[in-house]
N, C-alpha and C positions, 0 to 999 in steps of 0.2 A: 504494500500499500504506499502511496506517495501523497504527501501533503504539499500543496504549492499555492502561491497567490492566485486568486481568481482573476480571470481576464474577461473582457466583454464577450469574447467568443464562448465562454463557458455558461453564459447566463441562461440560455434555453435549457441546458441540462440542470442548472441550479433550480430554475423554476419548476421543472419536472419533478425534481426531488421534493421540493416544497409541496407541490400539488398532490403528490403520492402519499406524503406522510403527515402533513399538518393541516389543521382546520383554518389557520390564518394564512390567507394567500394574498399575493401582491401582483399588480400589473407590471409588465416588463419595464416600463419607464422607472419604476421604483428601484428595481435591481440596477438599471443603468445609472440612475442618480448615485447610488452607493459606489458603483464601480468607477465612475468618473470623479466623484468628489473625494473619496477616500480609498484610492486604489491599493494602498498598502495593508488594509485592514480585513479584507474578506479573503477567505481561503477555501479551497476545495480538496477533497480526498478522492484519489483515483485508484481504481483497482489495477491489476496487472495488465489489463488490456487498454488502459487509459480512459475507461468509462468513469464518469463522475458518480460517486456513490455517497457523497455527503458534502456539506458546506457549512460555513458560518458566514453570515452577512452582518457587517458591523459598520458603525459610523462614529463620528466625534460630535460632542455637544460643546459649544463654546462656553467659556466662563461667563457667569452672570453675576456682576458685582451687586446688583440690587438684591438678588436672591441668595447671595453669598455662596454660590456654588462654583468650584473651579472647573477648568476644562476637564472633561472626562469622556471616556468611551462608552458606547452602548451597543450591546448585542441585540440586533434586530431579529435574527432568526438563526436557528441551528437545527440541522436535520441530518440523519444518517439513514440510508435505505435499510430496511428491516433485515435483509440477508447479511448485512455488514455490521450489525450492532454487536456490542459486547467484545469488540476488538480494540477498544481504546481510541477509536477515531474521533469521537466527539471531544474527548479530553484533549487530544493533540490539536484539533482544530481550534478549540477555545484558547489553549495556551499560546498558539502562534499568533492569534488575533490580539490577545491581551499584551503580549510582548511588543507587538508592533504599535499598539496604542501608547504604551509607555515610552518606547524608544524613539518613535517618529514624532509623536505629538505631545510628549511629556504629560500624558494623562495622569491624574491624581487617583482616579478610581475607574472601575468599569461597572455599569449598571445593566440590568436586564429585568424582564418580567417572565414569570412562569405560572402556569395554571396551578391552582392549589391542589388539584387532583392528580397532577403529574408527578407521582412519587419517584419515578426513575430519574427524571430530570432534576428533581429536587435533591436527590442523593448525589448526583453528579456535581451540581453546583455547590452544595453545602459541604459534603464530606470529601469529595475528591479535589475540588478547585478552591475551596475556602471562602465562598460567597456567604454573606450574612443577610438574613431577612431583615429588611428595614421597616416595612409596613405591608398591610393588606390593602390592595386597591379594589374596592367593591365594584362588581359588574364591569370589570376592565375589558373583558372579551365580548365580541359581538353577540355571543349566545348567552350572555349574562353571567358567566362564571367569573369568580374573583381571581385576582392574580397576586402573587407575592412580588413585591418590588425588592430586588436583591442587589447588593453591591459587594465588590471586591476592592479593597483599598491597597493601592501601591504606597500611598503616602499616609501614614497614621494621622497626620494633622488634618486630613480631609474628612476624617470620621466624625460624625455628629455625636453628641452625648447619647447615652443609652436611652431607649425609648420603651421600656416595658418588657413584656413577656411574649412578644410576637413569635420570636424564634422558638421558644420552648413549646408554644402551642402547636407550631407547625410540625415539630418532631413527634408530638403525640398523635397527630392526625393519622388515621388508619384507612383513608379512602383507597379504593382500588387503583392500581398503577395504570396509567396510560403511557406505556413505554414508547418514547419517541427519541430517546438518547439525544 
């Protein structure tokens, strides 16, 4: 398996991976916007035949002095085709994107959203990659499901003060897993 930077030529295969695996889908112009605006941040996983079997789509958010938020990366979407899951591809894709955010754009942290019912993704983000649950965003998804807003901090000074027991309640959640790695 090969992990490499995504190119505009990969976007149809990335969109196919998204449509096959995830309920949140995007128009091609959205993928192109990411590829053109932040070309160093999105990555694809290829099988031995060069077929794209996974991707991470990522972007940067500018610093906001008024909201007191530093420049940070955001994971828009992550998906691995079912046949290629449990091989560590999602972890490798995420780490590549995170390092590019830090090295290229000097991101202070990385944010993402994940469905509260997606236990497999939650385990990846929390236990494997070290993300923290910051809050629950009610009815975040189009179907009304809540999302955990999560962050991974490169710079400890970017971490806000503790905000209660959101993370503890997430670990106690026993909802069925919707494996999407």
